N, C-alpha and C positions, 0 to 999 in steps of 0.2 A: 636569639632563639628564642621562637615563637612558644607562648603556654597557652593551650586549648585546650578544655574536654568537653566531649562531643558524648551526647547519648543518643541513642535510637531505643524506642520500646516499641512493641508490640504487642497489646493487651487485650485482654476479653473481661466486660464487667459482665457478672453473673447478675440472676433475677434479686439475689441477696446482698449484693451492693460489694462483693468481694471482687477485688481486681486482679487478674493473674495472668502471667505473660511471661515473654522475655526482654533481658533488658542486654544490649550491647554498651560497653563504655570504651573509649580511646582517649586516654591522657596525651597529651605530645608536648613535646620541647619540655618545658623546665617544668611541666608537670608532670610529667614522665621520670623526669630525674629526681624530682623529691621525694615520691612514693618510692622508688627504686633504692635510696640513700636510707628513708625508715626502714624499707623492706631489710633492707644489709644486715639489719641487727638481730632479726631473729630467723626460725629455720622455716619449712615450707609452710607448716600449717600455719604459723604465726603471719606470713606473706599472705594468706590467702584470707586469713581472719581479717586484717588490716582493711582488706577491698570491701569485704561486705560488711563490715561494720561502718566505712564508710558510705556504702550502701543505705546500707537501714538508717542512716542519719537524715537522708535526704526524704524518707518516706514516715509515715504514722509509727507510733513507737511500738504498737504490736504487728506490724508486718516482717515476712518471714522472706527471708533474702538465702540465696544457694548458689554458690559458684559453680558453673555448669561447663566451663571452658576457662582456665586459668590464664593468665599471661606469659608472655616469655619474658620472665625476669631476669637472667642476664644476656638479652639481646639489648644492650645498654645504647646501640643507637638508631633502635627501632622504635614506636610510639608502642605505649603499653596497653594492651588490648586487653578485654577480659569481656565473659558473658555471662549471665545470671538468670536465675528463674525466682521472679518477684512475686509474692502473694499479700495483698492489702486491704482491707476495709476502707473505701473510699468516697461515700455517697455521705452526706445528712440528712436525714428525712424532714418534710414538711409536710405533712400530709399528703396529697395524691402526687405533690411534687417534691422534688429530691435535687439536692445540690452536688454539684463535682467539679474539684479545682479544675482551673483551667491550665493549670503550670503544676504539675503531681510532683515535682522535686522541688518548687523552692515555696509552697503554700505555708503560709504560719511561719517564715523567717522571722526571725528580729529584724526590725530596722539596722540597716548599715548605720547610720548617724542619729543618733536619738536627740542628740543637745541641740539646742537652736545656734551658738555659736561655740567657735573653737578659737584658742588660744596660740596655737601650735601647729607646726606645720604636720601635712597627712602624708603617712608613707605608706604605701603598697611593698608585698615582695618584687613584686614584677608587674608587668602590662599582661593582663589576661583577656580571655575568650572562652566563654559558655555558648555551648549549641546543643539545642534540644530538639528533637524530631520525635513526635509522640503519636502513637495511633490507637485510640481505643473502638472497639468493636462491642455496640450496645446489645442487649437481651431485649427480645420481643417486646415484653411488657413496656419498654422505657422508650422515649421518644423525644428528640430537642425540642424545647420550646424556645430559646432564646441562647445565642451564644454573645460572648464577652465583644466588645468592638476590637480589632488590630490595634497594635501597639508602634508606635514610631518616634520617637526621641533621639534626639543628635545634640551633641556638643562637640566642639572641636576634637577633644580627645577620647570621646564615649560615644556610645551606641547601643540602644534597647528597642528591639523589634517583638512584637508578638503576634503571631498570626493564627487565627480560630476558623476551619471549616467543616463543612458537615459534606460527607458522600454516603448518600443512601443510610446506613445502618451504624456510618463509623465518622468517628470525628479525628480529625487532624490537626494538632498542636504544635508547631514551631516556637522556638524563643531564642535570642541570638541576643547577647550581653558580651559588649567589649570594652575595656576598657586600654585607652592606647597608652597612658602616662602612669607613674608612680610615685612621683614627687609635688604635692599640691602646698604653697602657701595658706595662711590663715584667709588670706584676702580671697583664695579662692574656694573658701568652706562652705561658704553660702550655694553658690552655683552647684558644687558636688553634692552636696545635701539634697538641693531642688531634685538633681538629676535621680538619685537613688530613691527619694522619697516616691518617684514617678514609677522607678521599677516595681517597687515592692508594693505599691496600689495595683500593676499591672499582674504581679506575681499573685496577688489576694484574689485575683477578680474568680466567678465559678460559671460553670455552665448549668443553665437551669433546665432540667427534664423532668418530664411528666407521665404519670404511670397511665398505660393504654390497656385493656381489656386484648386477651388473644382471641386471635379470629381464627373460628372453629375451622380445621381442614377437612370438605367434602371428598 
């Protein structure tokens, strides 16, 4: 059973650095089953709060998240799909230039493996995949000065790809992280850590934006 989390966001950045818009999330396979099992222990309000709190955990601490379309919790064979409205500050100012995370759901996550060595086997719950597709429209007073380079990191059992491109006043960012195994021996730790360190570096990259004057309309 494949375990996939897919996020599709269509967002608008305003002149004050606040990002607002819609987020659709699909949980497939084991990811859906895990959340349905947790939700079975509470009522309808508690079910929705579980997902809202999870989305808040991906964003800055003062983000606002409201579910606009709840999932079909009882359709046990179907993916778990929900839609949200999100609002969050997303820029860090540096004078006439500002920085925006290139991966808004992963930015500033702690490292997966902090220690240089590991004496015991490493276990994940199951093989997983995360797929993000994020579209951000910029306000008139901001333009892209530079985008981080695309990323493509592969191992026999893992894949990390991150794409960033600009289309007029919109930035399109994609991310694909797949781990095809879930048990690793201590001898595999070094390669596993190196892979996740590269993922961390890619996830923490930022888009450099510059402030521009409004052009008066005649």
